[in-house]
Structures are given as structure tokens and as C-alpha cells.
C-alpha positions in Angstrom: 79.5 -25.7 165.5 78.8 -28.8 163.6 77.2 -27.9 160.3 75.1 -30.1 158.0 73.0 -29.8 154.9 69.6 -29.5 156.6 71.1 -26.8 158.9 72.5 -25.0 155.9 69.0 -25.0 154.3 67.5 -23.7 157.5 70.0 -20.8 157.3 68.9 -20.3 153.7 65.2 -20.2 154.7 66.0 -17.7 157.3 67.9 -15.5 154.9 65.1 -15.7 152.3 62.5 -14.5 154.8 64.5 -11.5 156.0 65.7 -10.4 152.5 62.7 -10.7 150.2 62.7 -10.1 146.5 60.8 -6.9 146.4 59.1 -7.3 143.0 58.4 -10.9 143.7 56.6 -10.1 146.9 54.6 -7.5 145.1 53.7 -10.0 142.4 52.6 -12.6 145.0 50.5 -10.1 146.9 48.9 -8.7 143.7 48.3 -12.1 142.2 46.5 -13.2 145.5 44.4 -10.1 145.4 43.6 -10.7 141.7 42.5 -14.2 142.4 40.4 -13.3 145.4 38.6 -10.6 143.3 37.9 -12.9 140.4 39.5 -10.6 137.9 41.1 -11.6 134.5 44.1 -13.8 135.3 45.6 -13.3 131.8 46.3 -9.6 132.6 49.2 -8.4 134.7 48.1 -8.1 138.4 47.3 -4.7 139.8 49.8 -3.4 142.3 48.7 -0.9 144.9 50.8 1.5 147.1 49.8 -0.5 150.1 51.3 -3.6 148.5 54.6 -1.8 147.9 54.7 -0.8 151.6 54.1 -4.4 152.7 56.7 -5.8 150.3 59.2 -3.2 151.4 59.0 -4.3 155.0 59.7 -7.9 154.0 62.5 -6.9 151.6 64.2 -4.6 154.2 64.1 -1.6 151.9 62.4 1.7 151.9 60.3 3.3 153.3 59.3 4.9 150.0 57.6 8.3 149.6 54.3 8.6 147.8 56.1 10.1 144.8 58.6 7.2 144.7 55.8 4.6 144.9 53.9 6.3 142.0 57.0 6.2 139.8 57.5 2.5 140.6 54.0 1.4 139.8 54.1 1.0 136.1 57.5 -0.6 136.0 56.6 -3.1 138.6 53.5 -4.1 136.7 55.4 -4.6 133.5 58.1 -6.6 135.3 55.6 -8.9 137.0 53.7 -9.4 133.8 56.8 -10.8 132.2 56.9 -13.6 134.8 53.8 -15.2 133.3 55.3 -15.1 129.8 58.4 -17.0 130.9 56.4 -19.5 133.0 54.3 -20.4 129.9 57.5 -21.8 128.4 57.4 -24.8 130.9 61.2 -25.0 130.8 62.3 -28.6 131.7 64.8 -29.4 134.5 67.5 -30.3 131.9 67.7 -26.7 130.5 70.5 -24.8 132.3 70.6 -21.0 132.8 72.6 -18.8 130.5 75.4 -18.3 133.0 78.2 -20.9 133.8 80.2 -21.2 137.0 83.9 -22.0 136.6 86.1 -21.8 139.7 88.8 -19.3 138.8 92.4 -19.7 139.9 95.6 -17.9 138.8 97.4 -20.2 136.4 97.7 -23.9 136.5 100.1 -25.6 139.0 103.1 -27.1 137.3 102.4 -30.7 138.3 99.0 -30.5 136.6 100.5 -29.3 133.3 101.2 -32.6 131.6 100.1 -34.6 128.6 96.4 -35.5 128.8 95.8 -39.2 129.1 94.4 -41.9 131.2 96.0 -43.3 134.3 98.1 -46.5 134.3 96.6 -49.5 136.1 98.2 -52.9 136.4 96.5 -56.1 137.6 97.5 -57.2 141.1 99.3 -60.6 141.4 98.5 -61.1 145.1 94.8 -61.7 144.6 93.4 -65.2 144.4 89.9 -66.4 143.7 88.0 -67.9 146.7 86.0 -71.1 146.6 82.8 -69.0 147.2 82.2 -66.1 144.9 80.3 -64.3 147.7 83.6 -64.0 149.6 84.5 -61.3 147.1 81.5 -59.1 148.2 83.7 -56.6 150.0 86.6 -56.7 147.6 87.9 -53.5 146.0 87.5 -52.7 142.3 91.2 -53.2 141.9 91.1 -56.7 143.4 88.0 -57.7 141.4 89.5 -56.2 138.2 92.7 -58.3 138.7 90.6 -61.5 139.0 88.5 -60.6 136.0 91.5 -59.6 133.8 93.2 -63.0 134.5 89.9 -64.9 134.1 90.0 -66.4 137.6 86.3 -65.3 138.0 83.6 -64.2 135.5 81.7 -61.0 135.3 78.5 -63.1 135.1 79.1 -64.9 138.4 80.1 -61.6 140.1 77.1 -59.8 138.8 74.7 -62.6 139.8 76.3 -62.6 143.3 75.8 -58.8 143.7 72.2 -58.9 142.4 71.4 -61.7 144.9 72.8 -59.6 147.7 70.9 -56.6 146.6 67.7 -58.6 146.7 68.6 -60.2 150.1 69.4 -57.0 152.0 67.1 -54.5 150.3 64.2 -55.4 152.6 66.5 -54.4 155.5 68.3 -51.4 154.1 65.9 -50.1 151.4 68.6 -48.9 149.0 67.2 -50.1 145.6 64.7 -48.2 143.6 65.1 -50.3 140.4 67.1 -53.4 139.6 68.5 -53.3 136.1 68.9 -57.1 136.1 68.2 -57.9 132.4 70.6 -55.1 131.3 73.2 -56.2 133.8 73.2 -59.9 132.8 73.5 -59.0 129.1 76.5 -56.6 129.9 78.2 -59.2 132.1 78.0 -61.9 129.4 79.3 -59.5 126.8 82.2 -58.5 129.2 83.2 -62.2 129.7 83.2 -62.8 125.9 85.3 -59.7 125.2 87.8 -60.5 128.0 88.1 -64.1 126.8 88.8 -62.8 123.2 91.5 -60.5 124.5 89.5 -57.3 124.1 90.1 -56.0 127.6 88.8 -52.4 128.1 90.4 -51.6 131.5 90.0 -52.0 135.2 86.2 -51.4 135.2 85.5 -54.1 132.5 83.0 -56.5 134.0 82.7 -54.7 137.3 79.1 -54.4 138.7 78.0 -50.9 139.8 75.0 -48.9 140.8 73.7 -45.4 139.9 72.1 -42.9 142.1 68.6 -42.6 140.6 69.1 -39.0 139.4 71.1 -40.4 136.5 69.0 -41.2 133.3 69.2 -44.7 132.1 67.3 -45.5 128.9 64.6 -48.1 129.3 64.2 -47.6 133.1 62.5 -45.1 135.4 64.5 -42.2 136.7 62.5 -41.2 139.8 64.8 -38.6 141.5 63.5 -40.4 144.7 60.4 -38.2 144.7 56.7 -38.8 144.9 55.1 -37.7 141.6 58.1 -38.8 139.6 57.9 -42.6 140.1 57.2 -43.3 136.5 59.4 -40.6 134.9 61.8 -41.9 132.2 64.2 -40.4 129.6 65.2 -41.6 126.1 68.9 -41.3 126.5 71.5 -42.4 129.0 73.4 -39.9 131.2 77.0 -39.1 130.0 78.4 -40.9 133.1 76.3 -44.0 132.3 77.5 -44.0 128.7 81.2 -43.7 129.8 80.9 -46.5 132.2 79.2 -48.6 129.6 82.0 -47.9 127.2 84.5 -49.0 129.9 82.7 -52.3 130.2 81.2 -51.7 133.7 77.9 -53.6 134.5 75.0 -51.5 135.8 73.0 -53.7 138.3 70.7 -51.2 140.0 69.5 -47.6 140.4 69.9 -46.6 144.0 67.8 -44.5 146.3 68.2 -40.8 147.0 66.2 -38.6 149.4 63.5 -36.9 147.4 65.0 -34.4 144.9 68.4 -35.0 146.6 67.5 -34.1 150.2 68.4 -36.6 153.0 67.7 -40.3 152.9 63.8 -40.4 152.8 62.4 -41.2 149.4 58.9 -42.1 148.1 59.4 -45.8 149.1 60.6 -45.2 152.7 64.0 -44.5 154.3 67.4 -45.9 153.3 69.2 -47.4 156.3 72.7 -47.4 157.7 74.1 -51.0 157.4 76.0 -50.5 160.7 72.8 -49.6 162.5 69.6 -50.2 160.5 67.7 -48.4 163.2 69.2 -45.2 161.7 69.0 -43.7 158.2 72.0 -43.9 155.9 72.1 -40.1 155.6 71.9 -38.5 152.1 71.3 -37.7 149.6 73.4 -40.4 147.9 71.7 -42.7 150.4 71.4 -45.9 148.5 74.8 -45.5 146.8 76.7 -45.3 150.1 74.6 -47.9 151.9 74.9 -50.5 149.1 78.6 -50.1 148.8 79.2 -50.3 152.5 76.9 -53.4 152.7 79.0 -55.2 150.0 76.1 -55.3 147.6 77.9 -53.6 144.7 81.5 -52.9 143.8 81.0 -49.2 143.5 78.4 -46.5 142.9 78.0 -43.1 141.5 76.6 -40.4 143.8 76.2 -36.7 143.6 77.0 -33.8 146.0 75.6 -30.3 146.1 76.1 -29.7 149.8 77.2 -32.9 151.6 75.4 -35.6 149.6 78.5 -37.7 149.1 80.3 -36.7 152.3 77.4 -37.3 154.7 76.3 -40.8 153.7 79.9 -42.0 153.3 80.6 -40.7 156.9 77.4 -42.5 158.2 77.9 -45.7 156.3 81.7 -46.0 156.4 82.3 -45.9 152.6 85.0 -44.0 150.7 83.9 -41.1 148.6 85.6 -38.8 146.2 83.8 -35.5 145.5 85.6 -34.2 142.5 86.5 -30.7 141.6 83.5 -28.8 140.3 83.3 -29.3 136.5 85.5 -32.5 136.5 82.5 -34.7 135.6 79.8 -33.7 133.1 76.3 -33.8 134.6 74.4 -34.3 131.3 71.5 -36.6 132.0 71.6 -36.0 135.7 68.8 -34.2 137.7 69.7 -30.5 138.1 69.4 -29.1 141.6 72.0 -26.3 141.6 73.7 -25.6 138.3 76.7 -24.0 140.0 77.1 -26.5 142.8 76.1 -30.0 141.6 78.9 -32.5 141.3 78.9 -36.3 140.4 81.4 -38.5 142.0 82.3 -42.1 142.9 81.6 -44.0 146.1 83.7 -47.1 146.6 85.7 -49.1 149.1 89.0 -47.4 148.6 90.4 -44.1 147.4 92.2 -46.0 144.6 88.9 -47.4 143.4 87.5 -43.9 143.3 90.5 -42.7 141.2 90.0 -45.6 138.7 86.4 -44.6 138.3 87.1 -40.9 138.1 89.7 -41.6 135.4 86.9 -43.0 133.2 84.1 -40.4 133.9 85.9 -37.1 134.0 86.3 -34.6 131.1 84.0 -32.5 128.9 81.2 -34.1 126.9 80.3 -31.2 124.7 77.0 -30.7 126.4 77.6 -29.6 130.0 79.2 -26.2 129.6 80.5 -26.3 133.2 82.6 -29.4 132.5 86.3 -28.6 132.5 89.3 -30.2 131.0 91.2 -31.8 133.9 94.7 -33.2 133.9 94.3 -36.5 135.6 96.8 -39.3 135.9 96.7 -41.8 138.7 98.9 -42.6 140.5 100.8 -39.4 140.2 104.5 -39.7 139.7 105.8 -38.2 142.9 106.8 -39.0 146.5 103.8 -38.3 148.7 106.0 -37.7 151.7 107.3 -34.6 149.9 103.8 -33.0 150.0 103.0 -30.1 152.2 100.1 -31.2 154.4 98.0 -28.7 156.4 95.2 -29.2 158.8 92.4 -26.9 159.7 93.4 -26.1 163.3 89.9 -25.1 164.5 88.6 -28.6 163.6 91.0 -30.3 165.9 91.1 -27.9 168.8 89.2 -28.6 172.1 85.6 -27.5 171.6 84.4 -24.7 173.9 82.7 -26.1 177.0 78.9 -26.6 176.7 77.0 -23.8 178.3 73.3 -23.4 179.0 71.5 -20.1 179.1 70.1 -19.0 182.4 66.3 -19.6 182.6 64.1 -16.6 182.0 62.6 -14.9 185.1 59.2 -16.2 184.1 58.2 -19.1 181.9 55.3 -21.5 181.7 55.6 -25.2 182.5 55.4 -25.9 178.8 58.2 -23.4 178.0 60.4 -24.9 180.7 59.9 -28.4 179.4 60.8 -27.2 175.8 63.9 -25.4 177.1 65.1 -28.4 179.1 64.6 -30.6 176.0 66.7 -28.3 173.9 69.4 -28.2 176.5 69.5 -31.9 176.8 69.7 -32.3 173.0 72.5 -29.7 172.9 74.5 -31.4 175.6 74.1 -34.8 173.9 75.3 -33.3 170.6 78.3 -31.7 172.4 79.2 -35.0 174.0 79.1 -36.8 170.6 81.4 -34.1 169.1 83.8 -34.4 172.1 83.9 -38.2 171.6 84.5 -38.1 167.9 87.2 -35.4 168.2 89.5 -38.1 169.5 89.3 -39.9 166.2 90.1 -36.7 164.3 93.2 -36.1 166.5 94.2 -39.7 166.1 94.3 -39.1 162.3 96.8 -36.3 162.8 98.9 -38.5 165.0 98.9 -41.3 162.4 99.9 -38.9 159.7 102.8 -37.7 161.8 103.8 -41.3 162.4 103.9 -41.7 158.6 106.6 -39.1 158.5 104.4 -36.2 157.5 105.0 -32.8 159.0 101.6 -31.1 159.5 101.1 -27.3 159.1 98.2 -25.6 160.9 95.9 -23.5 158.6 92.5 -21.9 158.9 89.7 -21.3 156.5 89.4 -17.7 155.3 86.9 -15.9 157.5 84.0 -15.3 155.1 80.2 -15.4 155.5 79.8 -18.8 153.8 76.4 -19.4 155.4 75.1 -16.2 153.8 76.0 -17.7 150.3 73.8 -20.8 150.8 70.7 -19.1 149.4 72.4 -19.5 146.0 71.6 -23.2 146.2 68.0 -22.9 147.1 67.4 -20.1 144.6 68.7 -22.3 141.8 66.9 -25.3 143.2 63.6 -23.3 143.3 64.1 -22.4 139.7 65.0 -25.9 138.7 61.7 -27.1 140.2 59.6 -23.9 139.6 56.7 -25.9 138.0 56.6 -28.1 141.1 55.8 -25.2 143.3 53.5 -23.3 140.9 51.4 -26.4 140.1 51.1 -27.5 143.8 52.7 -30.9 143.0 55.2 -30.2 145.8 52.6 -31.6 148.1 53.4 -35.1 146.7 56.9 -34.9 148.2 57.4 -37.1 151.3 58.8 -34.5 153.6 56.9 -31.3 154.3 58.7 -29.7 157.2 60.1 -26.2 157.6 63.6 -27.4 156.4 62.3 -29.5 153.5 62.2 -28.7 149.8 58.5 -27.6 149.5 59.0 -24.8 152.0 62.5 -24.0 150.9 61.3 -23.6 147.2 58.5 -21.3 148.3 60.8 -19.3 150.5 63.4 -18.9 147.8 61.0 -17.0 145.6 61.5 -14.1 148.0 65.3 -14.1 147.5 66.4 -10.9 145.7 68.1 -11.1 142.3 70.5 -8.3 143.4 71.4 -10.3 146.5 71.9 -13.5 144.4 74.5 -11.6 142.3 76.1 -10.1 145.4 76.4 -13.6 147.0 78.1 -14.8 143.8 80.5 -11.9 144.0 81.3 -13.0 147.6 81.7 -16.5 146.3 84.4 -15.3 143.9 86.3 -14.0 147.0 85.8 -17.4 148.6 87.2 -19.2 145.5 90.2 -16.9 145.4 91.0 -17.1 149.2 90.5 -20.9 149.6 92.6 -21.4 146.5 95.3 -19.3 148.0 95.5 -21.8 150.9 96.7 -24.4 148.4 99.6 -22.2 147.4 100.9 -22.8 150.9 100.0 -26.5 151.2 99.1 -29.3 148.8 96.7 -31.3 151.0 94.5 -30.2 153.9 93.2 -32.5 156.6 89.7 -31.6 158.0 86.9 -32.8 160.0 84.2 -34.3 157.7 81.6 -31.9 159.2 82.2 -28.3 160.0 82.5 -25.2 157.9 84.9 -26.7 155.3 82.0 -28.8 154.0 80.1 -25.6 153.1 83.1 -23.6 152.0 84.6 -26.2 149.6 81.2 -27.0 148.1 80.8 -23.3 147.3 84.4 -23.0 145.9 84.4 -26.3 144.0 87.5 -27.8 145.6 87.7 -31.6 145.7 87.4 -33.8 148.8 88.1 -37.4 149.7 86.0 -38.8 152.5 87.6 -41.9 154.1 86.7 -44.2 157.1 88.7 -43.3 160.2 87.8 -46.0 162.7 84.9 -47.5 164.6 83.3 -46.0 167.7 83.9 -48.1 170.8 81.4 -49.4 173.3 82.0 -46.3 175.4 80.6 -44.0 172.6 77.6 -41.8 173.6 74.3 -43.6 172.9 72.5 -42.4 169.8 69.3 -40.4 170.1 66.1 -42.4 170.0 65.0 -40.6 166.8 67.3 -40.0 163.8 66.1 -36.6 162.6 68.7 -36.5 159.8 70.2 -33.3 161.2 73.6 -34.8 162.2 75.9 -37.4 160.7 77.8 -38.3 164.0 74.9 -39.9 165.9 75.7 -43.6 165.1 76.7 -44.6 168.6 78.8 -47.7 169.6 80.1 -49.9 166.8 79.5 -47.3 164.0 82.1 -45.7 161.7 83.6 -42.2 161.7 85.4 -40.5 158.9 88.1 -38.0 158.1 88.3 -35.7 155.0 91.2 -34.7 152.9 91.0 -31.6 150.6 93.2 -30.5 147.7 93.5 -27.7 145.2 91.2 -27.4 142.2 91.6 -30.2 139.6 94.3 -31.8 141.8 92.0 -34.8 142.3 94.5 -37.5 141.3 97.0 -36.4 143.9 94.2 -36.1 146.5 93.2 -39.7 145.8 96.7 -40.9 146.0 97.2 -39.3 149.4 93.9 -40.7 150.7 94.9 -44.2 149.5 98.3 -43.9 151.3 96.4 -43.1 154.5 94.1 -46.1 153.9 97.1 -48.4 153.3 98.5 -47.2 156.6 95.3 -47.6 158.6 93.1 -50.3 157.0 89.9 -48.8 158.3 88.3 -49.1 154.9 88.6 -52.9 155.2 86.3 -53.2 158.2 82.7 -54.0 157.2 79.3 -54.2 158.9 77.8 -57.5 160.0 74.5 -57.7 158.2 73.2 -61.1 159.4 
């Protein structure tokens, strides 16, 4: 089965409905009765035995005897009364809970125990300046840095070129929320002056970049892509923005994200796929991936909680590096899920991603989840000596598509709906079958590179049942949005969208949240055990690994893996955002590489070796 973020959230909604938070249900029922009767709202709501019975049905507990219900009454009233006291605090999104998630592994691999320090980058001697600055639009960070370091181009000219492209293509792709033009031009001029004076800061000095608009930038709105937040601003830059400023990078724009980091639809419209603007770019790092793929910025920062770097990079043909959980501090970034949010680079090569991660990783003294990571790129080892596995299930022949026999009796409308579902299911199966050839070709290419591949499988755990962890934390992060009714301002209001997910998550039991976290501990242990047998794992960019590794915090590199041919299945007429593989003829596919926790540098080096051997990351969309 192909899994995706919206599908995961549907699973979450389903789990929430069938496993309700018993006291929470009671509180809701009692508060509704209190409001309907016009009684004093400042007092704890009155709970009745009938409400306990109704809540027990939803929660899947009980039934309770009359004596048990009587004993529960006073305690439940006291507990529900405490909800209001906490709600009065109006806790902002930036305040984390008192617990911290750190993926736990047994010891540190020997190759990661080395002196802390930055990686070593040297300018390339094989790069020359073109007669037209715009011919550099699709150049890598490494190539641009080589030209800037040797003063063959200026940061000002490069910045002006990218800003002009952003303005030119935004009307087509809708990837910009805010241009930071004044800030960018000042930074570019300063970079040129420093480089001319011999004060070179490193490979990002003078390089134009864009931020997903969940990163705070002082003096500019930080909208989170959501209606009702269009004019929100913060008085301090996010840690990642500060670090890139210190490295001399030039911020040119704040890019779109689906509202509150869901999909590619934001308050200003929908961000588009540069390979096929009739389709969305996927999300939620929608603008970051689209702008990089369109040659409108050298690199961007995205975020991923459950596919938000992987999905748009797959759809748009960009290269993404989702770091190990805790590698990059999230201070100044919108919180969606404190135990799953990750910030990471989106660029045109894995090497670019490594150069960026080299600058932004490491604790900042504020984000308590941020971990010290041993990072040195490129690693000092022969990549051919690595043990490389592949998730066998991802590359096997899919089971044949089957339709269920029609029921003995159905109305004409029911028949029409059933046939529609079957047609959609068959089309999705045909797309998976077509794309599977690209996945298998990646294995063949790796074998041709002299790499012996070892079949592995993900541990068999109920990953889907752990997804409600995300929506429970997200509902807490945006508690006031639900309670105030401001969730109606969000663009999307369907069954799988945030407003409904936040409301449903309020019925998720605290006990089940803890149990799911205990199951997550097993997942961290068992997935980490795979990397005692192999160093790198090759996987389909969709599928169960996307869910499993986001839960366990393992890093992933998502790289382009070819362009679909003219014989590719035609895309559906409507892009619902449910699948990433619907692009159709002439659109990119991707492959994903995984590594052990905090082994991000070696992961990037392996991904770059694959890109050097294939060159798929050098193919770009035709925008005009």
C-alpha cells in the first residue's frame, strides 16, 4: 500500500474516534449541557451518570456499575474543572511540553566518535562564469560558492537574478509568501565587500536562499501559511536563520507551506509543481521544493513531521535531506509536533544539503530536543565498503489489483460510487506498477557501481497506530485555534484536514498516548537494530518507511531518480493531494536512502555518489 501524510492523518482520525479520551468526552458532553441550560460557565460542568455511559461507549471502556459511576463522579468533575484553569494561561505555540523525545540507541558507532568540527569544503576549479548570470540559475551551491569565492561573480548579481526569477515565476507557481528583497540586497552587498576584503565565511557566503514560512524572521510576517495568521510576526529570528546569516547566506524570500504545515494549499492559493503546473507541488514544504526545482533560489530550508520534505521533493524533483531528529534546533519555528518536527535543507544535490546541514546542526541552548551530532562531510572512508541494504517489500512485484464482488443489491448511486472507487484504485495501482520500474532500476544502478545489496525488511510493528501521537501534539499546539473557533479561517475544512483532526484528537486518551510512545520506543530500538547489520538502506520514497523513520527519527535523503516517459499513466484530472506519484509523463520520480541515527554525513555522501553516477538531479523543468 502506498502511504502518504493525508492517509496517515485519516488513520489518526479513525483511531481517535474509536478510542476516545473518557474524561474529555465527559467534559465535552457536560460543557454542552451547561451551555444549553444557561448555567454559570465559571463553575465546573455537572457530570451525570448518563454522560458517563455515553462517554464509555466512545472510549471503548466499561460498562460501569452504578456504584462505580458514583465513585467516579467527584473525581471527574475535579479533573475537568482543571482544564479551564490551564486554558486560561493562553500558552503560546512556542512553549514546549515538559517532556523531551530523544531517539535512544545503544552506544555510538565508532565512525561517529571523532573530534567535533565543521566539514572541509574546497572551491572547485572546473567551474567558469557564463556570459549571462541567469545561466547559473540551476547551479549547485558548491558551483556557485566556487565562483563567489574566486570573485568570478558577485553575490549582488546572483541575488538580483534569483529575485527577478522569483517575481517572474511566482504568478505561475505561487511559491512566495514574502520577498525579503531589502534585507537580501543589503546582505549581498555586505557579502561582496567581505569576500573582496578576504573575509570569506565559507561555502554559503553570498548564496541566496529561501525559508519555509514557519521560520521566524524579524521585521517580516511569519504566516505559517494559514488564514488568520497573515500578519503574525516575531521579534527574533529563528536559530536556523541566525546561523545562515552568520554563514553569510542571503535570505531572498519566505516560501509557502500548506496551512499549518499540511499539504500545498495556503491562504493565497496552491503552490504548483514546476514540471506540471496543473498539479500541486505537494507539501508541506511546498514553496521550498518548488522554488529550488524551478531554479529560483540556490537552496531552501523545509521541515518534515510526516513527509513534508520527502513529498514535495519527490513531486518537484528536488534533493532533500531530512536530518536525524534533534540534529537541527527548531527554536523560532512553528511547532506542530514536538517529538516529530525536523528542519532540513532542500537543494539541487546531496552535497549541497550536507554543506547546509554542516552550518545549521547542533544545539542552541534553547531547543531541548537538539542533540550534539558528529558531522564531518565528506566522511573519510571508501563508500564501496559500506554495507547497503534495501527494503525488499518495496521492490517486489505488487500484488495484482483485485476488485470486490458487487453486493447482491445496490442502488444505482451506490453502484456508480463503487465503480468510481474501483477505477481510482486501478489507476493508482497502474501508477505504482509503472514507477516500480524506476525503483528497481536504482538497485541495478547501485549493483553496477560495485555495491552488493542486502535484502532487509522493516520490523513488523503497528506504525499506523502511533500516528495519533502527531495529531494529539498538534491539537495541543493549536488548542486555542480550536477553542476559539478560529479554525474556520483555515483554507481546508475536509475530514482529513487540520480543523477536524484537531477536534478529533481531543478524544485521544492520555493513557493511549503514553502506550503509543512506549510502542515507539520499541520502534526506535528495532529500526536502529537494522543499522547494526547495514550502513545504508535503499527504499521507495513512499510506503511504510516514511512513517516508520519519521517516528523513530532516522535520517533520509530523497533524490531524483529519473523522469517518467511518454508511456506513463496519465495523471488524474483532479490532484487531491493524496498521492505523490500522480505526475504523469515528463515528471520526476525519486528514491530514498536511509541511515542510522546521526549518521547524516555518511548518508549525504552515499546519496551524492549515486547522483554523480546518474545525473538525474541535473535535469530541470522547462518553465517557459
